[in-house]
N, C-alpha and C positions, 0 to 999 in steps of 0.2 A: 504494500500500500504506500503510494507516494504522498508526501505531505506538501501542502501548498506553502509558498514562500511566506505568506502572512502568518500561517500557523506555526512555522518554524521560528519566526521572529517572536511570536507570542510565547511559545514554549521556552525559548532561550531567555526572554526577558523575565519570565516567571521564575526561572532557575536563579537568576541573579537577584531578583527581588527577595526571594525566600532567604537567601544568605544575608542580604542587607537588613531585612526585618529582624532576623535573629540578633544581629549586631546592635541595632537600634534599641531593641527590647532590653538587652543586657546593659547597655549604656544608661537607659532610662531608669532601670531598677537600681543600678549602682549609685546614680546621682540622687535618686529619691531617698536612698537610705544612707547617704553620706552626711558630712557636716553641713553641707549647703542644701540639704534635702528640702527644707521648708521654702527656701528662696527659689529652688528649681520648680517646685510644685506651684508656687505663686505666679511664676512666669506664665503658665498656661491659663491661669485664672484672671490675668490682667484684662480689664474691661476696655473694649474698643467699640464705639458706636452702639452702646447698649448691650453688647454681648461679649463674653469672654473669648480669648483667643482659641481655647479648646472648642467652644461652640461654633466659632467661625470655621474651624477645621472640619468638625463633624457634620455641620449643615452645609457648608460652602464647598470646601475642597473635595469632600467625599461625593458631592454631586457629580464632579468630573469623573471620579472613579466609577460611579454608576453609569455615567454616559458611555464609558469604555466598555463596561459589562454589557450594556444594551447593544452597542455596535457589534460586539463579539457574538452575542446571541442572535442578532439579525443575520450575520454572515453564516452562522451554523444552520439557520433555518433555510436560507436561500441556496447556499453552496456547500455546506458542511455535512457533518454527521446527521443533522436533523432534517436534511432536505428530502430524505427518503424515509417514509414512515416505518418500513421494516428495520432499517438501521437505527432509526431514532427511538424505537420502542424500548430497547434495552437500557440506554441511559435515562430515558424518561421514567421507566419503572423503578430503576435503581434510585433515582432522585426522590421519587415519591416515597419509597420505602425508607430512604435515608432521612426523610423529613418526618414521616408519621411515627415511626418506632421510637426515635429519641424523644419526640414530644410526648408520646404516651408514657414513656418511662419517667420523664420529668414530672408529669401530672400525677402519676401514681405516688410519687413521694411528696408532692406539694398540693394535692387537691384540697380546696377549701381554705388554704392559707393565703395571706396577703402576697406571698411570693409566687403564687400560681401564674402570675403574669409573665414569669420568666421562661415559660414553656418554649418560646421561640429561640432561646439561646443555644441549645444543643442541636438545633436543626441545620445550622449553617456549616458550610465547608469553605475554608480559605483556599482559593485557587492558587495563589502565589506559593504558599507553603506546600500544598499537596503536589503540585507539578514540580516545584523545586526539589523536593525529596525524591520524586520519581526520576528526575533527570540525573540524580547522583548515581543511579544504577547504570547509566551509560547505554551502550549499544545492545545490552542484553534485553532491553525493554522493547517489545514489538510496537511498531507505529500505531497499530490498531488499539493497543492498550492506552497509549498516550492520548489518542483521540477520544476513547471511551471516557477516560478520567476528565478530560477537558470538557466534554459535552455534559457529563454528569455534574461537574462543579458549576457550570454555567446555568444549567436548569435548576440546580440547587439554589443558586443565587437568585434566580427569577422567583422561586418559591419564597425565599426570604424577603424579596422586594414586595411581593403581594401581601405577605404576612405583616410587614411593616405598615403598608398602606391601609390594610383592613383593621388590624387588631391594635396597632400602636398609635392610632389617631385619637387623642384624648378629647380635644375640643375642635369642632368643625365650624369654620367661618365660611358659610355657603357662598357668599358673594365673591370673596377672594378666590375660592376654588373654581367658580364659574369663569372668572377672569383668566385663571391659569389654563383651564380647559379650552376657553375661547382662543387663546393664543396657540394652543396645540392644534386646534382645528384649522386655524389660519396657516400654520406650518404644513399641515397635510395638504391644504389647497396649493401652496407653493410647490410641494412635491408633485402633485398631479399636473401642475402647469410646467413641470420639468425645469424648474429653477435650480440650477446646479451650483450657483455661487454660495459659499459657506457663510458669508458675512450676515445676510438677513436671518439665517437659522440661528447663528450664535447670539446675535443681538436680541432676537425675540426669545431665545432660550433663557437669557439672563432675566428678562421680565417675567417669563413663565416661572422660573425658580423663585423670584421675589414674591409673586402672588401665592405660589404654593407654600412658601415659608409662612406667609401671613394666614393661610387658610387653616393651618393646624395639621394638615397632612404633611408627613415629613418631606422636607424640601428636596432630598436626594431623588425622590420619585420623578422630579422634573428632568433629571439627567436621563433616565430610562425613556421617558416619553420623547425627549428630544432626539434620542438615538433612532427611534422608529420613524421619526418625521424626516430625518435626513435621507436624501435620495440614495438608494443602493445601486440603481442602474443595472449594468451587467456584472458588477462586482470586480471589474478589472482594476488595474493600478491607477487608472485615470478617473475612476468613479469617486463621487464626493464622499461616500461612506468610507471607502478604502483610504483616501487621503487623510481624513480626520483620524481614523483608527490608527494608522501608521504613525501619525504625528503624536498621538496621545500616549503611545506605549511607554516611551522613556520618561516623560514628566510624571505619569502616574506611578510607574514602577520605582523610579529613583528619587522622586521628590514627595509626592502626595502620600503614598503609603508609609514611607519612612517617617514623615512628620506625624502622621496619624499614630504610628507606633510609639514615637517619643512622647506625644501628648497624652496617650491613653494607657500607658503601662508604667506611669509614675506611681507605683504601688509601694506603700510603706509596709515593710515586713516586720512588724513588731508584735504580732499576735501569736497566740498558741495555734500552731498548724493543726494539731489534733482537734482543737475546738472548731477552727474554721472549716475543716473538712467534715465535721460531724453535723453541720447544719443540713436541714432537708434540701434546701436549694443547692447546696454544694454537692450533695450526693446525687441529686437529679441531674445537674450539669455534667459531673464526671461520668456517671453511669450512662447518660444519654450519648455523650461523645465517644467514650471508649468502647462501650458495649452496644448501644443502640444503633450507632451509625453503621458499623460493619454488619451487624445482624440484619438491619432493615434493608441495606443495599443488597446483601447476598440473597436473602429470602425472596425479595421482590423480583430480582432478576432470575433466580432459579425457578420460581413458580411461573414467571412469564415465559421462559424458554420451554418448560414442560407443557404449558398450555398452547404453545405454538405462536405466541404473540411476538416473539423475537428470537434471535439466534446469537450464539457466542461469536465474537469477532474471530477472524483467523489467527491462529497461533496463541489464542488466549484460553486458559483453562480455568476451572472454577476456583482453584487455589489462588489464582491471580486476581480474580474478582474479589475474593475475600481480603487479599492484601490491599487492593485499591480501596475497599470498604473501610479498612483501618485508617488509611490516609484521609478518607472522608471525615474522620473524627477530629481532624485538625481544624478547629473552629476559628481561633484567633481573631482576625480582622472583623469578620461578620458577627461572630459571637459577642465580641466586646461591644461592637456597634449596637447590637440589639439589647445588650445589658444596660446601656446608657438610656435606652428608651423604656425598658421594662421596669427599672427600679429608680427610686428617688433618694433612698437612704444611702448616704455616702459610705457607711460601713459595709452594707450589703453589696454595693457596687464594687468596692475595693476587694472584698472577699471573693466575689464572683469572678473578677478579672484574674485573681491569683489562681483560682480553680481552673479557669479556662486555659491559662498558660501551662499549668502542670498537666492537665488532661491532654492538651494538644501535643505537648512534648512526648508524653507516653504513647499516644496514638501514632505519632510520627515514627517513633523508634520501633514500635511493634509492626507498623506497616512496612518500613524499610527492611527490617529483619526478615519478615515473612516473604517479601518479594525477592530479596537477595538469595534466600534459600530455595525458592521455587522457580525462579527464572534461570534458564540455562544460559551460559556464556555463548556469545556468537563469535565465530572465528572471523 
């Protein structure tokens, strides 16, 4: 199976991003727990135009990240693994299982508690880390497995986006939402009129983001809507969608996500780890990511194949699917992002972030080890 130039670029950028994110996380943890820890944490809480720097990062810069996710999803639908329903079914089923089972496990531990709202936390997969760890296995990884994991993670993120829009909208300002959707409709008209210039899309996209922010629906949703309004054309290197996606890869991978990691992993490690890990929400997050993700992905794809709804990619065996399922338990970026929406208590947020980091680390190690033992070296 040959990989497209853009997919190779995407895969390689995710490999580098994963390594950089690990470095940024370690730096942030060290600084937060050093002699200058309070000053470092205060930097991210500095107010600018009515919002903290951390909020501008999470509501503003991350909208660009979601724009890139939307463009990647669009490409997969038109030209990638999701363009043919038979090929698309396996990662779709895997993503559904990988969302439903972790959520069910979390709810089982937290049903009826104030922390029940965190059920979306273990649903997410961090594309950068998952693909980054897979890339460390080199040429022994079949291209079909790379594409399966990429498609699975992208669909998983789409699920997270829908969950954010539906379940984490606390107050809805209907008028502002209508303004945002009106701008989206205007962009769709531009698309139908075959306007290929990026400038009107980007300018209108900023206004759509602004009204979405005021509406109460999380502003990052505007990034996804903008992605689907931008003309795809025939998908070649001259298409508007391709040009923007190609341009965004490096800023998102090497600027936006590292800044997000620095701002959101400033965790003070001064509590009793045993106590932190004993909370119901901690158990739900850890079990959901480490157990629920691989179990859900494996069972959903296995049942789907047995029912004839999909088929295993070439050179991929069930033990590889299980290994990829373990990598799916690396929540990190998206899990932390949902944590910030799900909880308001600073202690619970801090504890949840720590559990996400530890669970993602363990899931990554288990996934890497499983795939390294099960994938044969290629000469």
